[in-house]
C-alpha positions in Angstrom: 24.4 -23.6 -21.2 21.1 -24.1 -23.0 20.1 -22.5 -26.3 16.9 -20.7 -27.5 17.0 -19.7 -31.2 20.8 -20.0 -31.1 21.1 -17.6 -28.2 22.6 -18.5 -24.8 20.1 -17.5 -22.2 20.2 -19.9 -19.2 22.6 -21.0 -16.6 22.9 -24.7 -16.7 24.1 -25.5 -13.2 20.8 -25.8 -11.2 22.1 -24.2 -8.0 23.7 -21.3 -9.7 20.6 -20.8 -11.8 18.4 -20.7 -8.7 20.9 -18.3 -7.1 20.7 -16.1 -10.2 16.9 -16.0 -9.9 17.2 -15.2 -6.2 19.6 -12.3 -6.9 17.3 -11.0 -9.7 14.5 -11.0 -7.1 16.7 -9.1 -4.6 17.5 -6.5 -7.2 13.8 -5.6 -7.4 14.1 -3.7 -4.2 16.0 -1.0 -6.0 12.9 -0.2 -8.0 11.0 0.8 -4.9 11.4 3.6 -2.4 13.8 4.8 -1.0 15.9 3.9 -4.0 13.2 4.5 -6.6 15.3 3.4 -9.6 12.2 2.3 -11.6 14.0 0.6 -14.5 15.2 -2.0 -12.0 11.8 -3.6 -12.1 12.1 -4.4 -15.9 15.7 -5.5 -15.6 14.9 -7.9 -12.7 11.8 -9.5 -14.4 13.6 -10.0 -17.7 16.5 -11.7 -16.0 14.0 -14.0 -14.3 12.2 -14.8 -17.6 15.4 -16.1 -19.0 15.4 -18.7 -16.2 11.8 -19.9 -16.4 11.4 -19.8 -20.2 11.2 -23.3 -21.9 11.8 -24.9 -18.5 9.9 -27.9 -17.0 7.0 -27.1 -14.7 9.1 -28.2 -11.7 12.0 -26.1 -12.6 9.8 -23.1 -13.3 8.3 -23.4 -9.9 11.7 -23.5 -8.3 12.8 -20.4 -10.1 9.5 -18.7 -9.2 10.0 -19.4 -5.6 13.7 -18.4 -5.6 12.9 -15.1 -7.4 10.1 -14.4 -4.9 12.2 -15.2 -1.9 14.8 -12.7 -3.0 12.2 -10.2 -3.9 10.6 -10.2 -0.4 13.7 -10.9 1.7 15.3 -7.7 0.4 12.0 -5.8 0.2 10.5 -6.4 3.6 13.6 -6.8 5.7 12.0 -4.2 8.0 9.7 -6.9 9.4 12.7 -8.2 11.3 13.2 -4.8 12.8 9.6 -4.7 14.1 9.8 -8.2 15.6 13.3 -7.9 17.1 13.0 -4.4 18.6 9.4 -4.5 19.8 8.4 -8.2 19.8 10.6 -9.2 22.6 12.3 -12.0 20.6 16.0 -12.8 20.1 17.7 -11.8 16.9 17.8 -15.3 15.5 14.1 -15.9 16.1 13.1 -12.6 14.6 15.1 -13.4 11.5 13.6 -16.9 11.3 10.1 -15.5 11.5 10.9 -12.9 8.8 12.2 -15.6 6.5 9.1 -17.7 7.1 7.0 -14.8 6.0 9.2 -14.2 2.9 8.9 -17.9 2.1 5.1 -17.7 2.3 5.1 -14.6 0.0 7.5 -16.3 -2.4 4.8 -18.9 -3.0 2.9 -16.4 -5.1 5.6 -15.9 -7.8 6.1 -19.6 -7.7 2.4 -20.1 -8.4 2.6 -17.6 -11.2 5.5 -19.6 -12.8 3.6 -22.9 -12.3 0.4 -21.7 -13.9 2.3 -20.0 -16.7 4.0 -23.3 -17.6 1.0 -25.6 -16.8 -1.8 -23.7 -18.6 0.1 -23.1 -21.8 -0.8 -25.3 -24.8 2.7 -24.8 -26.2 6.0 -23.6 -24.7 5.9 -20.7 -27.1 2.8 -19.4 -25.5 3.5 -19.8 -21.8 5.1 -16.4 -21.2 2.2 -14.7 -22.8 -0.1 -15.9 -20.0 2.3 -14.5 -17.4 1.0 -10.9 -17.2 -2.5 -12.1 -16.5 -1.3 -14.8 -14.1 1.0 -12.4 -12.3 -2.0 -10.1 -11.6 -4.0 -13.1 -10.4 -1.3 -14.1 -7.9 -0.9 -10.5 -6.7 -4.6 -10.4 -6.2 -4.4 -13.6 -4.1 -1.6 -12.1 -2.1 -3.8 -9.1 -1.3 -6.7 -11.2 0.1 -5.4 -14.4 1.5 -4.9 -14.5 5.3 -6.3 -10.9 5.5 -3.9 -9.8 2.6 -0.4 -8.4 2.3 -0.3 -6.4 -1.0 3.0 -4.6 0.0 5.5 -4.2 -2.8 3.1 -4.9 -5.6 5.0 -4.4 -8.7 3.2 -1.3 -10.0 4.2 0.8 -7.0 7.8 0.9 -8.4 6.6 3.1 -11.2 5.2 6.0 -9.2 7.9 8.3 -10.7 8.1 6.7 -14.2 6.0 7.5 -17.3 3.9 4.5 -16.5 2.5 6.4 -13.5 0.1 8.1 -15.9 -1.8 4.8 -16.1 -2.8 4.9 -12.4 -5.8 7.3 -12.7 -7.1 5.0 -15.5 -6.4 1.5 -14.2 -4.6 1.9 -10.9 -1.5 0.2 -9.7 -2.9 -3.1 -11.0 -2.8 -2.0 -14.6 0.8 -0.8 -14.1 1.8 -4.2 -12.8 0.2 -5.8 -15.9 2.0 -3.4 -18.3 5.4 -4.1 -16.6 5.0 -7.8 -17.0 3.6 -7.5 -20.6 6.5 -5.2 -21.6 9.1 -7.6 -20.0 7.6 -10.6 -21.8 7.6 -8.9 -25.2 11.1 -7.4 -24.9 12.3 -10.9 -23.8 10.7 -12.5 -26.8 12.0 -9.8 -29.2 15.5 -10.4 -27.8 15.2 -14.1 -28.7 13.6 -13.3 -32.2 10.4 -15.0 -31.3 7.2 -13.7 -33.1 9.0 -10.5 -33.9 6.2 -8.7 -35.7 3.6 -9.5 -33.0 5.9 -8.4 -30.2 6.9 -5.3 -32.0 3.2 -4.3 -32.4 2.6 -5.0 -28.7 5.5 -2.8 -27.7 4.3 0.0 -30.0 0.8 -0.3 -28.5 2.2 0.0 -25.0 4.3 3.0 -25.9 1.3 4.7 -27.5 -0.9 4.0 -24.5 1.6 5.5 -22.2 2.1 8.6 -24.4 -1.7 9.2 -24.6 -2.1 8.6 -20.9 0.5 11.2 -20.1 -1.6 13.8 -22.0 -4.9 13.1 -20.3 -6.2 15.2 -17.5 -9.2 14.1 -15.4 -8.7 16.5 -12.5 -8.7 20.3 -12.2 -8.0 22.5 -9.3 -10.9 24.7 -8.2 -8.9 27.7 -7.1 -10.0 27.1 -3.5 -7.7 25.7 -0.8 -7.5 25.0 2.9 -4.7 25.4 5.5 -3.6 22.4 7.6 -1.1 21.6 10.2 0.2 18.0 10.7 1.8 17.4 14.1 4.5 14.8 14.3 5.0 14.0 17.9 8.0 11.6 17.5 7.0 9.5 20.5 9.2 6.4 21.0 7.3 3.2 20.5 8.2 1.8 23.9 6.6 4.8 25.6 3.4 5.0 23.7 1.4 2.7 26.0 3.4 3.4 29.2 1.0 4.6 31.8 3.7 6.7 33.4 4.4 8.5 30.2 0.8 9.1 28.9 0.3 12.5 30.6 3.5 13.8 29.2 2.6 12.5 25.7 -0.8 14.2 25.7 0.6 17.4 27.1 3.3 17.4 24.4 0.7 17.2 21.7 -1.5 19.9 23.3 1.4 22.3 23.8 2.5 21.8 20.2 -1.0 22.5 18.9 -2.3 25.5 20.8 -0.7 28.1 18.5 -1.9 26.3 15.3 -5.6 26.7 15.5 -5.7 30.4 14.7 -3.9 30.0 11.3 -5.2 26.5 10.2 -8.6 25.1 9.2 -7.7 21.6 10.2 -5.0 20.3 12.6 -4.2 16.6 12.4 -2.6 14.3 15.0 -1.4 10.8 14.0 -2.7 7.3 14.7 -3.5 6.7 18.4 -1.8 10.0 19.3 -3.8 10.0 22.6 -2.5 7.0 24.5 -5.6 6.5 26.6 -9.0 5.0 25.6 -11.7 7.4 24.5 -14.1 6.9 27.5 -11.3 7.8 29.9 -10.1 10.8 27.8 -13.3 12.9 28.0 -11.8 15.7 30.0 -8.9 16.2 27.5 -11.2 15.7 24.5 -13.8 18.3 25.6 -10.9 20.7 26.3 -9.5 20.2 22.8 -13.0 20.5 21.3 -13.5 23.9 22.9 -10.0 25.1 22.0 -10.4 24.3 18.4 -13.9 25.7 18.0 -12.9 28.9 19.8 -10.6 29.5 16.9 -13.0 28.4 14.2 -10.8 25.4 13.6 -10.9 21.6 14.0 -8.7 18.8 15.2 -8.6 15.2 13.9 -6.8 12.8 16.2 -6.2 9.1 16.5 -7.4 7.4 19.7 -8.4 4.0 20.9 -12.1 3.5 21.7 -13.5 0.9 24.0 -17.2 0.2 23.6 -18.5 -1.0 27.0 -21.7 -2.3 25.5 -20.0 -4.7 23.1 -16.7 -5.0 25.0 -14.8 -4.2 21.8 -11.8 -2.0 21.1 -11.5 0.1 17.9 -8.6 1.9 16.4 -10.4 5.2 15.8 -10.2 8.7 14.4 -12.4 11.4 16.0 -13.1 15.0 15.0 -12.9 17.8 17.6 -14.0 21.5 17.2 -15.9 22.6 14.2 -17.6 20.1 11.9 -18.9 22.8 9.6 -17.2 26.1 8.9 -20.1 28.1 10.3 -20.3 26.3 13.6 -20.0 28.5 16.7 -19.2 25.7 19.2 -17.6 22.3 19.2 -19.5 19.2 18.2 -17.7 16.4 19.9 -19.4 14.2 22.4 -18.8 10.5 23.2 -20.7 8.5 20.7 -20.8 11.2 18.0 -21.1 9.6 14.6 -18.4 11.8 13.1 -15.7 9.2 13.6 -13.9 6.4 11.7 -13.1 2.9 13.0 -10.3 1.1 11.3 -11.5 -1.8 9.2 -8.4 -3.6 7.9 -6.4 -4.8 10.9 -2.8 -5.8 11.0 -2.3 -9.4 12.1 -0.3 -9.8 15.3 -0.1 -6.0 15.7 -3.8 -5.3 16.1 -5.4 -8.8 16.4 -3.9 -12.2 17.2 -5.4 -15.2 15.4 -5.5 -18.3 17.7 -4.8 -15.8 20.6 -5.4 -18.3 23.4 -2.7 -20.5 21.9 -0.2 -17.8 20.8 -0.3 -15.1 23.5 1.5 -17.1 26.2 4.3 -18.0 23.8 6.1 -14.7 23.4 5.7 -10.9 23.9 5.3 -10.6 20.1 1.8 -12.2 20.4 0.8 -10.1 23.4 1.6 -6.5 22.4 -0.3 -3.6 23.9 -3.5 -2.9 22.0 -3.5 -6.1 20.0 -7.2 -7.0 20.5 -9.0 -4.7 18.1 -12.3 -5.3 16.4 -13.0 -4.3 12.7 -14.9 -1.3 11.8 -17.3 -1.5 8.8 -15.9 -1.8 5.3 -17.9 1.1 4.1 -18.1 4.2 6.4 -19.0 7.8 5.9 -16.4 10.5 5.4 -15.4 12.4 8.5 -16.2 16.1 8.4 -13.9 18.8 9.8 -14.5 22.5 9.4 -16.7 21.8 6.4 -14.1 19.6 4.7 -14.9 15.9 3.9 -12.1 13.4 4.4 -12.0 9.7 3.2 -10.0 8.3 6.2 -7.6 5.3 6.3 -5.4 4.2 9.2 -1.9 2.8 8.7 -1.9 -0.5 6.7 -5.3 0.3 5.1 -3.6 2.6 2.5 -2.4 -0.6 0.7 -5.9 -1.6 -0.1 -7.3 0.5 -3.0 -10.6 -1.4 -3.2 -11.5 -0.3 0.3 -10.7 3.3 -0.5 -12.7 3.1 -3.7 -15.7 2.0 -1.7 -15.3 5.0 0.6 -14.5 7.8 -1.8 -17.7 9.9 -2.2 -18.7 12.6 -4.6 -18.2 15.2 -1.9 -14.8 13.9 -0.7 -12.3 16.8 -0.6 -9.2 14.8 0.4 -7.8 11.5 1.5 -6.5 11.3 5.1 -4.2 8.6 6.3 -2.7 8.5 9.7 0.0 6.0 10.9 2.5 5.1 13.5 5.6 4.0 11.6 7.8 3.8 14.7 7.4 0.0 14.3 9.7 0.2 11.2 12.6 1.6 13.0 15.4 3.1 10.7 14.5 0.8 7.8 13.1 1.5 4.3 9.5 0.5 5.5 8.3 4.1 6.0 9.6 5.1 2.5 7.6 2.2 1.0 4.6 3.2 3.0 4.7 6.7 1.7 5.2 5.4 -1.9 1.9 3.4 -1.5 0.2 6.6 -0.3 1.4 8.5 -3.3 -0.1 5.9 -5.6 -3.5 6.1 -3.9 -3.5 9.9 -4.3 -2.7 9.6 -8.0 -5.3 6.8 -8.6 -8.2 8.7 -7.1 -7.1 12.2 -8.1 -7.4 13.6 -4.6 -4.9 15.4 -2.4 -3.7 13.3 0.5 -2.7 14.3 4.1 -0.4 11.8 5.7 0.1 12.3 9.5 2.5 10.0 11.3 4.1 9.7 14.7 7.7 9.8 13.6 7.7 10.1 9.8 7.3 10.2 7.1 4.7 12.9 7.5 3.7 14.5 4.1 1.1 16.2 2.0 0.6 14.8 -1.5 -1.2 16.5 -4.4 -3.6 14.8 -6.8 -0.7 14.0 -9.1 0.9 11.8 -6.5 3.7 14.4 -5.9 4.9 15.3 -2.4 4.2 19.0 -2.0 5.4 19.3 1.6 7.0 17.0 4.2 9.1 17.0 7.4 12.1 15.0 8.4 11.8 11.6 9.9 12.6 11.0 13.6 11.9 14.6 14.5 9.4 16.4 16.6 8.0 18.8 14.1 4.9 20.4 12.6 4.1 20.5 8.9 2.0 23.6 7.9 0.9 24.0 4.3 -2.0 25.0 2.1 -3.8 22.3 0.2 -5.5 22.9 -3.2 -9.0 21.5 -3.6 -9.8 19.7 -6.9 -12.8 18.8 -9.0 -13.3 15.8 -11.4 -13.3 12.0 -11.2 -10.6 9.6 -12.4 -11.8 6.5 -14.3 -10.2 4.4 -11.6 -12.4 5.9 -9.0 -15.5 4.7 -11.0 -14.4 1.2 -11.9 -11.3 0.4 -10.0 -12.9 -2.0 -7.6 -13.9 -4.2 -10.5 -10.6 -4.1 -12.3 -9.2 -7.4 -10.9 -12.3 -9.3 -11.9 -12.3 -7.8 -15.4 -8.6 -8.7 -16.0 -9.3 -12.3 -14.9 -12.2 -12.5 -17.3 -10.0 -11.3 -20.1 -7.4 -13.9 -19.2 -10.0 -16.7 -19.2 -11.1 -15.6 -22.7 -7.6 -15.3 -23.9 -6.8 -18.8 -22.7 -9.9 -20.3 -24.2 -9.4 -18.7 -27.6 -5.7 -19.8 -27.8 -6.6 -23.3 -26.7 -9.3 -23.6 -29.3 -7.1 -22.1 -32.0 -4.3 -24.6 -31.3 -6.7 -27.5 -31.1 -8.3 -26.5 -34.4 -4.9 -26.2 -36.1 -3.9 -29.7 -35.0 -7.2 -31.2 -36.3 -6.7 -29.6 -39.7 -3.2 -31.0 -40.2 
């Protein structure tokens, strides 16, 4: 065993030490939904710090990769479910592809460990760089190869006291505070710079206490009634031409009685399994039905633009756009729609498609040739209510939502088809991300899915109504409207750049101070 200040902190055997880092990474999954034991995030990171502290750069990288590999292998095991059940590949191949993805994602914690060890002027300082570097690597993970920000560390705290930081600095700030807290607790446990670290812990606790007593959002006293229809359509039937009539009829029959008592009815992503130009008869019928009851319907559908020969994953509004309308406003080409911007690789577009599509069904799934919508789009309007829309995976990208939240936005709307996840913890993690977005932006959120988890979330990020997964059901509830703006809404899209600037300044100042002290000796 090796020693730090007389304390035994590391496992000497290299293989056992790497296994320990791997298991610490695996344990992180318990901090996220559906387990939601938020202290696990701190425990796992502190265990990892014992392995990378005062190590060589090479060893730090190995432990960073091992920790990351455990983190994502346990955390996104649902990827294998999607590939094996719906990608047409054998079990061994689907597991191999999942592990390849986990190995790629593990490169980011490895990079964090590398930079922490490499950039430090002294070994005593390397861990203090880690909170900034961790944010940098999480940012890279969110943008490289279209981005995969799933399981960013801050999401684990949606039910902890740290959640109060979200309206101020978003999930990013929570990730930073987790890493900062873990580093300072680790240093205190080893009696390193006790006074400095005690002050940092005190500042963190004071910040959390103050944040929990701030209120940026108030309810207006007004509300609207909504119904979210969960069709529970099996994934293998969604694009089956034989089943499409039954699917559409099922949604129509479930909805007919809802218009009279609800302002807005919502169907999930691509609920209508037929492209928009070929669905005009159904859409006009639904438009008339909704408007006759002074209501509106928002549904997912696939649009094909014959002029550009492009497909779009779309949301359209049927029935009343404004509360005072006396007839439906839908027509093909109406501007009151939303086209999904952030597409899911393989599922919605295939890079190097000419090469990959012939290889396996995974690369030739139905509706996997979508084009991107614009990054900034107008809110969709239904019965006088303005919704900032997101489709499926887009909920994981707060900067995109920040660019589309307007002063008149009443609520956030996200629709999804989580049938791809099967009976895994993927849908729970997806809902957890949605809760964080509602809290960051201080807006109620409606989340309509094909087979769960369908829910309504308030501006505090709390679930106010939901329905069971894997059931054909309807969620009817009343949603309170709010007023006010969170700080994160105003400056959240610039937060990553600001933190990187602060890190650069911190690094330059410490470098200069150390260099000056050496010259004065």
